SEVEX-164605 format. One record per residue (C-alpha): residue in one letter; y, z, x. Coordinates in steps of 0.001 Angstrom, whole numbers, plus 500000, padded with zeros to 6 digits. Layout:
<rs>
aYZX...
</rs>
This chain:
<rs>
m507571547069485068s509636545802481885g508796543697479246p505847543293476577v502306543563477593r499735541813475422v496517543947475957l492953542528474849l490734545349473792v487281544541474062e485275547716472245d482188547396469826d482721550830468219p485413550424465750a486386554386465726d487119554104469395a488809550791468983l490731552231466369l491431555547468752v492901553536471623r495255551213469307e496543554351467685r497248556507471194l499043553105472596a501123552808469201d502363556696469529s503417556869472954a503572553069474672d506407550806473904g506167547169474340i502561547059474320s500524544823471495v496692545283471504v494208542324470075w490793543681469209v487611542298469558d484268543545469824t481817541183471603l481962539508475209g481883536123472940g484986536856471040a486854538058474676a486118534443475891a487134532949472844r490418534822472725l491248534489476819a490631530631475908e493846530582473754g496085532010476683g498744535029476380i496470537713477300d498246540153480411a495386542822480729i491715543416479506l490875547102478280l486915546926478584d484387549216477153l481626549328479912g478913550807477538l479211547602475250g476754546416472769a473683545057474665t475365545232478399r475991548706479637g477787549704482922l478984547367485841e476614544352484231t479502544439481166l482304544031484126h480231541269485834r480128539401482701m483782539318481938r484597538674485308e482476535571484739v484998534840481988t487913535346483699t489290536161487311d493041535845486606v493573538755484138p492986542433485489i490898544507483464v490884548276483227v487203549836482071l486848552782479949t484041554524481004g481939557556479055m482581561137480266g480659561994483533d481108558167484877r483638559001487577l480609557017489956a480615553947487639g484398553654487184v484744553797491088e482190551140491402a484164548964489211i487416549507490751r485034548147494267r484220545486492310g487709544030490896a488546546154488278q492018547616488734d491649551025486888y489297553148485411l489647555768482775a487915558112480856k487288556910477433d487216561139475961r490363561765478406a492577559312478649d495541559850476211g498616557050474922e500270557652477915m497893557647480308l496558554207478978a499690552590478843r500960553593482165s497297552244483593l497662549213482069r501431548323483169y500152549208486686a497253546781486265v499326543757485029e502001544590487684r499546544828490746a497603541695489841r500925539749489850s501855541424493131e498268540274494790t498978536667493210a502629536268494803l501301538583497795s498412535466498112h500599532715497374t503232534086500235k500280533880503228v498990530243501719i502674529440502314a502865530910505702d499623529582506820t500457526089506633v503960526249507754a504576524684511569e506716527617512251a505038530835514203l505346533826511676a504793537699512405l505509540734510540v506074543943512028d505798547218510114r508517550077510861r506375551771513884g506989548370515745r503379547247515556v502112543510514580s500622543717510701y500245539717510306v500559536621512328n500008533063510830p497818530081512171a501197528344514101f501697531827516190e498252531725517394k498573528727518286m501671529019520193s500896531862521700g497161532065522521l496867535027520788q494562535422517913s495106537443514709r492482539452515033v493938540542519091a497375540692517706v497139542532514686g497711546123515859m499415545369519076a502804546913519791l505779544623519763a506979544933523337d503321544461524288v503315541073522715a506411540291524270r505627540952527574s502614538870526983l504461535812526264v508314535617527260r508509534783530743p510227537504532961e513821536155533637a514452536222529719l512115539484529015g514893541963529312h517126540127526721a514243539486524250l513005543394524471g516818544557523799l517036542356520451l513844543565519414e514737547102519751r517860546522517933a516093544895515220l513398547842515006r516430550125514468g517295548269511389e520518546062513098d520706542624512519v520542540580515424p521404536784516156a519297534048516799t518335533777520495t516543530752522625v513844532495525203p511283530784527528f507870531277526679a504423531034528594g502250529016526720p498476529258526398d498361525992529010g501187527926531209q503744525713530526a506738527002529913r508100526145526329m511633527152525064v511404528918521583e513908529360519295l513852533000518135r514633534818515013v514425538443513477r515041538925509884v515241542884508900v513772543592505290r514719546657503966d513530548168500615g516045548559498110g518762548521500862g517624551508502134p516253551519505564q513958548702507157s510179548540506042q509344545568508487l510452542658510151v510071538882509505i509925537301513382s509592533625513378a509444531182516777l510135527458516896d509177525608519656i512221523564520637t511272522368524003r511410518473523071r514845519119521551v516367521045524768d515041518677527085a516188515592524693e519956517055524916a519825517342528762g518408514035529135r521108512551526107h523796514087528808e522495512657531569s521719509105530058d525382509477528691q526716509758532209r524934506905533663y525714505027530325r529651505244531039a528507504012534377i526708501179533318v529727500053530298a532422500102532379r530805496932534180l529579495500531019p530364491463531013g531410489681527736g531525492628525428i533711495903524528v532026499187524239h533678501746522076i533017505544521218v534847505973517979d535079509825516113r535553510834512518e539010509729512286l538139506560513761r539694507306516687y538808506020520125v537222508701522452y536025505969525244s536356502195525346a535503499922528311g534368496161528746r535646493203530485e536734491706527092l539721494382526693t540832493635530064e541024490101529688a542916490421526736g545485492360528593i544763496065527239d543821499108529313p540815500645528314g541804504054529058r545036503642527377l542859503516523882a541648507379524035g542728509582521147r544633506329519407s543404505364516186i542021501949515103g545070501354513022d547281502227515566v546130499219518020l544409496309515488p546065494187513123l545711495549509641e543132492561508625t540926493451511545v540981497463510463q540140496214506759v536768494685508302l535965497519510951a537108500408508844p534332500429506355q531349499412508793y532479502277511113r532438504667508305r528703503709507001a527669504650510864l529412507572510724r527304508563507636g524152508052509814e523385503936509123a522892501936511987v525191498606511087q525362495133512227f527897492436511356e529852489467512477g533737488866512579n536040486360513829f538783488636515132s541747486639516811g540114483491516694r537091484867518491h533517485598517211f531951489544517613l528590490383516744v529286493891516371n526792496922516305a527683500481515345v525307503213515545p525747506509514634l525448509521517966p524081512497515934e524082515687517267p521706517975517937d521597519470514354g521293515917512749t525280515591512224v527317512550513142s530900512975514407e530937509950516901i529815506383516788l528700503921519441v530247500460518806l528992497833521078a531185493816520400v529749491307521891n531802487581522090i529569485061520742t532208482413520260q530193479673522277r527155480830520456k529001480105516841r530372476954518264a526858475850519108e525370476725515777e528313475054513525e527267471645515716l523659472632514983q524631472954511296r526210469392511329a523599467601512900h521131469346510561d522945468467507559l523146464584508849l519655464624509503e518938466153505828q520804463501504661r519104461172506308v515800462212505455e516847462264501922e517928458580502145r514789457664504122t512453459673501184a514585457332498966e513758453994500454l509814455398500699a509549456588496697r511171452654495995a508702451134498273n505964453174496867k507059452050493514l506942448553494803k503542449155496032s502579450834493268d503736447845490619l502209445465493216v498884447188492630d498948447317488956m500018443469488812v497579442092491356m494589444469490112h495562443365486374d495313439924487394f492744440305489674g490289441072486058d490306437703484939p488733435464487655l486553438926488088w484922438641484823v484876434896484470v482834434827487851k480801437927486269g480014435552483023y478970432477484960a476567434683487174e474953436333484316l474511432845482657l472649431727485705r471038434598485677d470034434343481853g468814430538482515a471401429492480566v471456426300482657g467909425979483591p465302428163485159l465814428908488748t463673429800491437g462881433427493082e465385433240495898q468152431872493331l467606434816491219e467909437353494336t471161435229495415v472589435726491467g471626439458491559e473723439725494982m476832438440493170l476456440517490279r476061443420492726s479166442056494774v481060442133491303e480363445335489661a481387446574493604l484669445028493003e485068446109489641r484706449757490817l487055449177493177r489441447461490819a489193450655488918d489543453414491229m492809451256492569l493972451387488907e493425454911488699v495168456102491949s498237453888490714r497935455867487191h497583459013488993e500808458213491337r502971457288488339g501793460076486068r500313458023483615v497327460011483138v496836460738479431l492733462217479094e490736461404476346c488567464748475817g485599465216473445e482537467334473615h479475466234475800d476487467398477486a476278467704481090r472797466972481439e473267463768479090l476141462793481390v474469463162484495d471147461503483296c473076458183482179c474941458081486060v471312458538487254a470087455608485107e472898453393486239l472130453846490209g468461453880489747l468062450371490778l470327450876493928a468406454267494690r464995452176494450r466166449541496633k465944452177499807s463492454019497748i465226457384497609e464105459824495603l466917460830492913v466309464816491658v468241466212488502d468421469904488098v471228470089485648p470894472224482209p471853471179478822v475554472908478808a478360471783476305f481628471108478061e484659469379477172c486035466541479409d487168462814479237q483650461196479783r484963458204481054r486539459768483958l484238462631484734r481126460330484529q483024457572486986a483667461083489353v479937461644489288i478973458148490069n481036458072492974y479584460924494136l475976459720493651s476804456278494905n478502457938498056a475277459873498547i472825456729498129r474891454778500600y474700457320503552t471041458999502675p468253456927504927s465890455040503061a463035457440501849g465678459961501469r466129462507498647v469534462705496700r469396466108494184v471884466917491695s472371470320490161g474394472103487925r475077475482486155e477388477148484163d479768479921486044g482289482225484368g483364479531481925r483394476879484145l480610474217484883e479641473363488359l478016470062489295v476650469557492645v475465466290494753e473208466849497778d471847464620500205n470160464283503593g472233462044505222p474174462141508704g476730464795507766l480100464946508728s482301466949511033a484681469680510687e487655467499511059e485812464735508503v485085467350505710g488830468284505903r490071464829505327v487091463423503397f489283463569499991d492037461697501273d493157458417499968f491459455062502056y490080457947504557r486675456491506333g484723458973508546a482678457785511362n479487456979509666r481312455057506753s479542451832506097a481529448705506215g481504448236502129s483474451511502304t487089451668500867g487495455168500949l489361455839498142g485738456801496130l486138460408496835a489977460361496475v489618459104492785v487154461896492319k489408464335493402l492298463464491164m489835462758488366v488521466452488637e492015468037489458a493190466150486122h490504468311484156g492034471453486050g488982471709488060e488361471244492000v485871469568494350w484659470761497587c482318469023500590d480028471585502674s478582469583506057e477105469635508810p476401466818511747g472681466158511053r472340468136508156g472981466043505271s476430467261502927r476851468704499903f479587467547497512g480676469700494589l483104469922491620r483827472375489065v485695471983486060p486401474328483033l484270474477479479r486881474160477451r490505472651478061p493506475141478394g494525476309474846e491451475192473035g488464477242472320
</rs>
């Protein structure tokens, strides 16, 4: 071993420590010593790193004998230890080696040269053991079967892959003569050849790799590639053999199958309709050609063999094909289309790898797709014409939709004036401005006012939808309380609920949030009026709310007839009226809820089943984007 050795001396007697250091300084070049007098000091120094060996006094402090070694081993198992014993402690030294020390020396008899030699030996041996351990770990994990044979011709090691391939466990194989292992594995027809190669290797000759048939543990014949490497000591006679065995049964079977497939393929492609088949080599020369397209073009496929594509095809065609063929020769499967002499071809070029993975030839299949390309071009023209017509129709619909929106705006605005006149006169009648009314007359006036209010809500809904379609919605947001907003909505619809003896239950906490109060209030009213309308008399409508992850959730629940799955999917569509919709429903109320909530950056949903009532919900952010 060459190079400096850094030694940690663990000795609590300063005089003995000085003596050891002086002996090493006098007789050993390249050994540096670091002295500590306690196990704790040793642990601290080892934690810093850079120590190659430990020189340990077994009579250290409070610990004595092998207990000292045991405690040092608890500190490190990687650094080799040489122990120092007292006179007459030979048995303790031997026991220390058994428990993991590399060597022991009697303190009073160890001169400097002996100390240096023992320390260097300990370091070298520890490194060799580590390297051997790593090598064994690698050998134990590789897929290739490995065996070591000593110079006497007996097996000294087999890895797990060898056990699996041969069926011989390590405890059986180790110690067997190599010839006996061969007789148990190699099939009789190849045994003589295999034994001859192994005998030559045992004599120190280099032998070539060979393929031999093995009898596997399952009784099936396996083809195995056998390699024998002679390991020599310093260039002298062999010290051992390294034998590797790789199961290549699948590869051999694949090669045989490929040969058979190749013969069958050549017979098939000679009769291939509507295409061309080539095998092309690395110099872009034709090795084989076939196909009806060639004969119809007046080309004899048999006369192409050995000629390059540049000798046969026009330059512009070669400039297209050559780069693609070279990609395939690099191992890549290539597909491309090309127009050659007025005909369209779909070309596939795939590598034909050798058993070792190299590619020296490619298979080219070119299919005439001229008719298909013409059909695709016709289809594309029809598609383009259809797109043009769709764009024109879309523009017409957009103009019609704008006209409709303009008409809705105009009608709804003009409708407001007579509606307000009717409402005003009805309120005057109700308030007795033209004289007292009978009970029946007051009921009639009340119905008039309720109808007017329904028309006002319809007008508001129509205008809201129109604004959203035009993108003219501007929210006027402020901070409001969720409980107060819901209470106002319930108060407004209280009379309608009382007329049907419906109980309105509110379970909404006082949550502060930002919204356009008029629009969100209208959304809740639409939910509530919808629930009251379809809840049977003496029923129950519940409004609940909660704060959920920075959002306000409100849910209106009724015990009405419920909705089918199809109705749930469409209930928020414009003008949709389900199977249970009343005659007074326009199909806009829930659509307006959706528009208003989404304008706030929120979402709506419906959960319902026939006969189980419905739950309509909305969720909006507590704060508008970019605020708070």
